Structures are given as C-alpha cells and as structure tokens.
N, C-alpha and C positions, 0 to 999 in steps of 0.2 A: 337379672336385670343388668348387673355389672358386666357379665360375660357378653351380653348383647351390646352394651355400650362400647366395649373394647372391639368387638367385631365391626361396629359402625365407624369407629375411629380408624381402624386399620383399613377399611374399605375406601373411606374418604382420602386417606393418605396415598393409597394406591392410585385413585383416580387423579389426584393432583400430581403425583409423580409422572403418570402417563401424559397428562396435559403439558407439564413442563418439558418432557422429552420431545413431545410433538411440536412444541413451540420452538425448541431449539433446532429440531430438524428442519422446520419450515423456514427459520431465519437463515440457515446455512445452505438451503437448497438452491439449485440452479446455477452452479458455478462451472465455468470451463476449467479443466485442469491447468494448474499453474505450470506444469511441465510443458504442456502444449503451448501455452502463451510464451513461455521462455524460449522455446525452440523455434517458434514461427513468427513472432511479432515483427522481427527485423525485415522480413521479406514482403510485407503487405503495406501498401499505402491505403489509408482509410478515408473515404469520401462521404460527403454529405454532412459535415459538421455545421450545425446551425449558425454558430458564431464563435468568436474567440474568448468567450467567457469559459470559466471552469466548468459550469454545467453543460455548455454546449460541446465542449471538447471531450469531456468524460462521457457524455451520452453517445457520441460517435463511437468512442472506444468500446463502450459497453454493448453496442449493437453487434460489433464483431466479435468481441471477447467478453461475454457476459460473466460477471462474477457477483457474488453476494455482497462483496465489499463496495463495489461501484454502485450497485443497485441501492443499497441502504444509504450511501453517501448522497446520491441524487435525490432520494426521497426527502432526506433532512434538509438539503440545500434548497429544494423547491418549496418547502414549508417555510423557509426564511428563518430557520432555527440555526443556532450556533453550536448547541450541544444537544444530543439526543441519546439517551440510554435505554437499552432494550430490557435490562434486567440483569440480575446476578447470573454470571457465567454466559451472559449473551453480550453481543457487541455494543460498543459505544462509538458514536460519530462526533467528531470535533470539527467544526467548520469556521474558518476565519475569511470572510468575503473581502475584507480590506486588503489583506495580504495575499490573496489567491492561494489558499492552502486548506487541505482537508485530510483528516486522519481517521482510519477505521481500524479498530482493534477489538479484541475479545478477551474477557477474563478466563475463558475456557483454555485449558492447556492445549498446546499443539495446533491451535487454529491459525488460519491465515491472517495476514494483516496487510494493510495498504496505507501508504503516505503519498500525497500528491501536491505538487506545487507547479507554478509556471513563472517564467521570466518574460518580460517585454523585450524584444529584440529591436535594435536600432533601425532595422529596415521595415518595421511595422508589423512583423510577424510575431508569433509567440513560440517559446520553447517550453513544451509541456513535459513533465517528468512524472512518471507513475511507478512508484516503488512497491513492488509485491514480494511477498515471502511467506515462509512457514518454517517452523523450527525443526520439524521431523517428517520423515516418510513421504518424500525425501526432503532433506534440508535444502531450501531454496531462497536466494536473495538476488534480485535483479531489478534493474530500472529500465522501463520503456521510455525512451526519449523521442519526442515527435516535434517537428516543425509545423506550426499551423500557419497556412497561407490564407489571409483574409479575402483575397480576390477569388481564389478557387475553392475555398472551404474544404481543404483537404488536410490531413495529418500525414506527413511523410516521416518515416522512421529516421532518426538521426543515430546511426549505428556506431559512429566513431567518437562520440563526445568524450567518453572516458576510457579510451583505448589504454590497456595495461592495467586496468582496475576491475577485472572481471574475475569472479571466484573460480578457483581451480581446486584440484584435489589437495594441494599443499598450501594454498593461500585463500583465506576467506575475507571477504570485504562486506562491511555493513555501512549502508549509505545514510547520511543525515542531510535530508533536504531542508532547505531554509524555511523556517516558520515565519521569520521576519528577515528583512534584508535580502541580500542576494548571494551570500557566501555559502558554499556547500563544503561539507567535510565527509571523508570516507575513513572509517576505522578499519584497520587491518589486523588480522590474527593469523600468525603463522609460526613455524618453528623457529624463525629468526627473531621473533619478538612481536610486540604490539606497537602499532604506530597509528597516528592520525594524520591523514593527508588533507591539506587545505586547498580549496579552489576558489579563486576570486571570480569576478564577472567582468568580461571585456566588452559587453554590449551585444554579443552574439552567442557566447557559450561560456561555461565554466572553464577557467584556465588554472592549471596547476600553479601553486605558489610555494608550498613548503611541506616538509614532512617532519613530524615530532614523534620521537619514541616516548612511550608512556610505561609506567611500572605496573599500575593497577588498571586492568582493562575490564570494564563492565559497561557495555553500551548497546542498546537496541535489542531486538528480538534475535538472540543468537542461536546458533545451532548447538545441539548437544555435543559434548566432547567426543562421544563415540561415533558421531557421523563422519 
C-alpha cells in the first residue's frame, strides 16, 4: 500500500511538472526575435494605430512586431488591471494608466523584459518609448522610439533621439524610462567606469543634461559579465 502511495505521489508530481512547463511555454510563445526587432524597427513606419493611448499605440506595434511581453501587457491593460501576476517564474505586468507606463518582467532567469512609457509633445503628437531587452543569448538592450501622429494614426521611428547612447562592444547602456514625471536616465557600464546620464524634457524630446560617475553600479536587467 505504501509503495502504491509513493507511485501515485510521483505520478501526480510528474503531471504537475509537465503542466507547469506547458504553462510556461504557452506564456512565452509567439514572440518575434528581439534581434530582428533591434535590426529592423528603425526602417519601418507603423500604420493603423487606433489612437494615441498606450493601448492603441502598443497594439499597432504588436501587430508588426508581436512579442509575448506586449501581448500580456495589452491583456492586462484591457482588463483594467494595474497589476497581474501569472505565477512563480512566470511574468508579471505592472500598469500605471495615469502616468502612461507599463512594465513586463519575469522571475525566470534569462527571459526578455519590456518597459514602456510615452510623453505628450507640444505639437499634439506623442513620443512612445518601448524598451526591450534580455540578459543573455544574445545580450540585448535597446529602445524603439516612435512619434505618434494623431491625424494620420501612424507611428514613425525616431531614430536619433539618443544618438551616442547605443550599446557597442565596449560600452553598454541600460535605459531608465520615467515611471513618473518626464526625466529619463541612462546607466553606462564600460572600461572607463560607471556613469548615469540624465535627460530632461524640452517638450518634444529627451535632452541631455548631465553625467555623473558612480562607484557602485547595479541597475536594471544587466548583461552577464562574460557577454
């Protein structure tokens, strides 16, 4: 009898393990390669955005560049939820409709992440920022900046917003989009040291203000040292 109980327990645990693995796979399914997005987003204008809301703009982006991060963010936002957790080692979505900000991250190691915000421009347009990345295989950190035109309902790539602050072999940048307010910072890690670059807002774009060197550097979803 005891042997039979042990067999049943093992079988149940195996089934639960398979179900958990299947759930994880389904949650992370259906993503465009971040390498492809990184290499191609600057060359394509996106059309058919419903409106200038975060949902409308992200939905337009997701139709061209579908990812599990944006898909889950949209589901949470459309439910009217501010926080949605999918379970241990599965993603969590944090949405702040008041400040126009959404974050998708996972407790699972080496998974992609996404941070999104937008600014209201003085010409009536929006500046949308979608920060995508992953820590390994390969290590990627990049921001897709778009201008949203409310008359034409299009998202036009803004490719020169942060010229000089793109990751290279020798310099890595980690972007801190504003959860509140309009100030953006970029953390730099390189052989010459660790720095934080601060950008203010001039009504149309983030504008470089200052650079500060820091001694202890631990910020964001960083790449492994070996990368």
